[in-house]
Every structure is written in C-alpha cells, then in structure tokens.
KEBA-387453 format. One record per residue (C-alpha): residue number from 1; x, y, z. Coordinates in pm, 1 decimal. Layout:
<recs>
[rec NUM; [X; Y; Z]] ...
</recs>
This chain:
<recs>
[rec 1; [1315.4; 107.7; 1140.1]] [rec 2; [1324.2; -259.0; 1226.8]] [rec 3; [986.7; -424.5; 1258.9]] [rec 4; [902.3; -719.1; 1480.9]] [rec 5; [881.5; -1063.2; 1331.6]] [rec 6; [547.0; -1150.6; 1173.8]] [rec 7; [592.4; -1510.6; 1065.8]] [rec 8; [852.4; -1448.9; 796.5]] [rec 9; [1170.0; -1359.4; 981.4]] [rec 10; [1329.2; -1024.0; 1058.8]] [rec 11; [1241.1; -744.1; 822.4]] [rec 12; [1262.8; -369.2; 813.0]] [rec 13; [1058.3; -88.4; 665.6]] [rec 14; [1260.0; 188.3; 503.0]] [rec 15; [1227.2; 459.4; 242.1]] [rec 16; [1219.2; 335.3; -116.2]] [rec 17; [1526.1; 443.2; -309.7]] [rec 18; [1596.4; 467.4; -680.6]] [rec 19; [1823.5; 162.6; -641.8]] [rec 20; [1512.5; -38.5; -542.4]] [rec 21; [1331.4; 24.7; -871.1]] [rec 22; [1423.8; -305.5; -1039.4]] [rec 23; [1310.7; -508.6; -738.0]] [rec 24; [995.3; -301.5; -689.8]] [rec 25; [907.5; -333.9; -1058.2]] [rec 26; [956.9; -712.1; -1039.7]] [rec 27; [721.5; -732.5; -738.4]] [rec 28; [465.5; -512.1; -916.8]] [rec 29; [481.4; -717.4; -1237.5]] [rec 30; [441.5; -1045.2; -1048.6]] [rec 31; [148.5; -932.9; -835.3]] [rec 32; [-60.7; -686.2; -1039.2]] [rec 33; [-292.4; -740.1; -1334.8]] [rec 34; [-209.8; -393.2; -1468.8]] [rec 35; [133.5; -298.9; -1329.6]] [rec 36; [267.8; 51.4; -1294.9]] [rec 37; [565.2; 149.1; -1508.8]] [rec 38; [914.6; 208.5; -1374.2]] [rec 39; [883.4; 576.4; -1465.6]] [rec 40; [567.2; 597.6; -1252.3]] [rec 41; [759.5; 461.1; -951.5]] [rec 42; [1050.7; 697.1; -1022.2]] [rec 43; [812.2; 994.5; -1028.9]] [rec 44; [665.1; 891.4; -692.1]] [rec 45; [1007.4; 852.2; -528.4]] [rec 46; [1119.3; 1197.2; -641.1]] [rec 47; [795.7; 1381.8; -547.1]] [rec 48; [786.7; 1526.4; -195.8]] [rec 49; [409.1; 1468.5; -167.3]] [rec 50; [456.1; 1092.1; -187.5]] [rec 51; [574.1; 853.9; 79.0]] [rec 52; [733.6; 545.3; -75.6]] [rec 53; [849.1; 258.1; 144.2]] [rec 54; [977.3; -93.8; 103.8]] [rec 55; [978.3; -388.1; 339.5]] [rec 56; [1303.2; -578.3; 311.3]] [rec 57; [1419.2; -916.9; 423.5]] [rec 58; [1794.8; -971.2; 411.1]] [rec 59; [1814.2; -626.0; 244.1]] [rec 60; [1598.1; -741.2; -48.8]] [rec 61; [1259.2; -573.6; -104.1]] [rec 62; [965.7; -812.8; -60.3]] [rec 63; [686.9; -551.9; -50.6]] [rec 64; [621.7; -182.8; -97.0]] [rec 65; [374.1; 89.9; -10.9]] [rec 66; [315.1; 421.7; -186.3]] [rec 67; [106.8; 697.8; -29.6]] [rec 68; [21.5; 1049.4; -133.2]] [rec 69; [-28.2; 1309.8; 136.0]] [rec 70; [-209.4; 1634.5; 68.9]] [rec 71; [-321.2; 1867.7; 345.8]] [rec 72; [-467.6; 1634.9; 612.5]] [rec 73; [-548.5; 1343.4; 380.2]] [rec 74; [-344.5; 1034.7; 302.8]] [rec 75; [-424.2; 819.3; 0.3]] [rec 76; [-290.4; 465.4; -35.2]] [rec 77; [-193.3; 450.8; -401.2]] [rec 78; [-25.4; 112.3; -416.3]] [rec 79; [45.9; -161.2; -164.8]] [rec 80; [197.0; -481.5; -299.8]] [rec 81; [357.6; -786.7; -144.7]] [rec 82; [559.3; -1025.7; -360.9]] [rec 83; [350.4; -1339.1; -424.4]] [rec 84; [595.5; -1564.4; -236.2]] [rec 85; [556.6; -1343.5; 73.9]] [rec 86; [180.7; -1290.1; 75.9]] [rec 87; [-45.7; -1396.1; 364.4]] [rec 88; [226.8; -1338.2; 625.2]] [rec 89; [108.7; -1006.6; 769.5]] [rec 90; [338.2; -783.2; 565.4]] [rec 91; [64.2; -563.4; 416.0]] [rec 92; [-93.8; -527.8; 761.3]] [rec 93; [244.5; -427.8; 906.2]] [rec 94; [302.9; -162.9; 638.6]] [rec 95; [-45.6; -18.1; 670.4]] [rec 96; [-44.3; -12.4; 1051.5]] [rec 97; [288.2; 170.2; 1049.0]] [rec 98; [162.6; 417.2; 787.3]] [rec 99; [-158.2; 478.3; 981.9]] [rec 100; [35.3; 537.3; 1304.5]] [rec 101; [261.8; 787.2; 1128.4]] [rec 102; [-34.3; 960.8; 966.4]] [rec 103; [-195.6; 1004.2; 1308.8]] [rec 104; [129.1; 1147.4; 1448.1]] [rec 105; [136.8; 1389.3; 1154.7]] [rec 106; [-221.9; 1503.0; 1229.9]] [rec 107; [-371.4; 1345.8; 917.9]] [rec 108; [-748.7; 1311.8; 955.5]] [rec 109; [-836.9; 1048.2; 697.3]] [rec 110; [-680.4; 774.6; 486.3]] [rec 111; [-837.7; 664.9; 157.2]] [rec 112; [-778.8; 374.1; -76.8]] [rec 113; [-934.2; 195.3; -370.9]] [rec 114; [-941.9; -181.3; -396.8]] [rec 115; [-1061.1; -408.7; -674.1]] [rec 116; [-1417.2; -523.2; -615.6]] [rec 117; [-1296.8; -883.2; -662.4]] [rec 118; [-1017.1; -851.2; -402.4]] [rec 119; [-1223.1; -960.1; -104.0]] [rec 120; [-917.3; -1068.1; 95.4]] [rec 121; [-775.5; -715.5; 90.6]] [rec 122; [-1116.0; -570.6; 174.8]] [rec 123; [-1130.1; -789.4; 487.1]] [rec 124; [-785.7; -665.3; 593.5]] [rec 125; [-883.9; -302.4; 538.1]] [rec 126; [-1202.0; -345.5; 742.9]] [rec 127; [-996.7; -501.7; 1024.4]] [rec 128; [-776.1; -191.2; 1017.9]] [rec 129; [-1076.5; 40.0; 1055.2]] [rec 130; [-1159.7; 124.2; 693.7]] [rec 131; [-1523.1; 156.5; 584.8]] [rec 132; [-1670.6; 149.4; 235.2]] [rec 133; [-1760.5; 501.5; 125.2]] [rec 134; [-1826.6; 454.4; -245.4]] [rec 135; [-1765.2; 272.2; -570.1]] [rec 136; [-1565.4; 392.7; -869.3]] [rec 137; [-1724.5; 235.4; -1177.2]] [rec 138; [-1487.8; 68.9; -1425.9]] [rec 139; [-1184.6; 203.7; -1236.6]] [rec 140; [-943.7; -84.8; -1295.6]] [rec 141; [-847.3; -242.3; -1626.2]] [rec 142; [-906.0; -616.1; -1630.4]] [rec 143; [-812.2; -824.1; -1930.8]] [rec 144; [-1024.1; -683.3; -2211.0]] [rec 145; [-1266.6; -508.0; -1977.5]] [rec 146; [-1286.1; -311.7; -1655.0]] [rec 147; [-1364.8; -373.1; -1290.3]] [rec 148; [-1516.1; -149.7; -1025.8]] [rec 149; [-1309.9; -17.6; -738.3]] [rec 150; [-1443.1; -10.7; -385.8]] [rec 151; [-1350.5; 322.5; -226.2]] [rec 152; [-1269.9; 291.3; 143.7]] [rec 153; [-1177.5; 542.5; 411.3]] [rec 154; [-1046.4; 533.3; 764.7]] [rec 155; [-1104.7; 831.3; 991.1]] [rec 156; [-770.7; 851.3; 1170.8]] [rec 157; [-878.1; 1082.3; 1450.2]] [rec 158; [-1128.7; 819.2; 1567.9]] [rec 159; [-852.7; 604.5; 1718.0]] [rec 160; [-902.2; 296.1; 1499.3]] [rec 161; [-611.5; 58.5; 1502.5]] 
</recs>
C-alpha cells in the first residue's frame, strides 16, 4: 500500500518481515528508553494475533507499528518512528491506517498505553479520538525507577477519525 506524501517524501506501509528485524531493532534502540529485544519482535511477526507493519522510504524502514487483535479489541503495543523521521506525521499515518482497518474488521475499541511524560504522543492520540481511561502505576521502567502509563482507548464504532 502506498501512502500519500506527508512532508517526508513517498513512503509505503507494508507488513513487517523477518528481514526487517535489524532495521526495526535499530529504530527501537534509538527511540526507546527500554527497547524490546529482537526475539520479542520475531515472536510478534510469527504470531497470527499480531499485526506488524513498517513504514518505508526508499525501501528502508523508518517506523513501525505492532498491534495485537483479540476478539473485537485492538491493542497498540508499540509504535516507533526513527528519531530522524519524527514530527513528520508518520505515527499519525500509521495509526489512522490501523484504525481504518480495525473499523473495517468490525473491531469495537483500540487501546494503548503511553508514558505519562510523553505529552506529545498523548496530544496526537487525543486528536485521533483516544480518551484517557486509566493509569497503570509504575508500568514503564525509567532509568533506576519507574513511570506511570496513561491508558487510553478509542471507541471505533463511534466514527472518530
């Protein structure tokens, strides 16, 4: 699927493949305080209940999205854009596409957790129709301590976009 330009040139969203693992791991390591392991990504790619996608530019991954889908619920597990490509609408593009597909597949709700300190992401999620529905205490590791996660949900049948 080729996506329209969003300020960073032509890109496409496609299924993540095992051959993408090195690039995905590099993006994860560069952007996350507590990165997932390569084996975690491999497990997601090979599990039918997970939807794993990459956004590529010139065939090179610049971002990825991992969702789990169980019954009528979708859970955003990981959405990461390489630091050099952030603030160009890539995360919004991935999430909008995933939300559209979830609606087509009769999913009723999409959940995610976000670091309490990640106010920029929280603004994006609110713009996409997500609302705060709880807090997970000490959910994320942070240096030598922990940080709360803000739990957010978007009711997909309500027509938010």
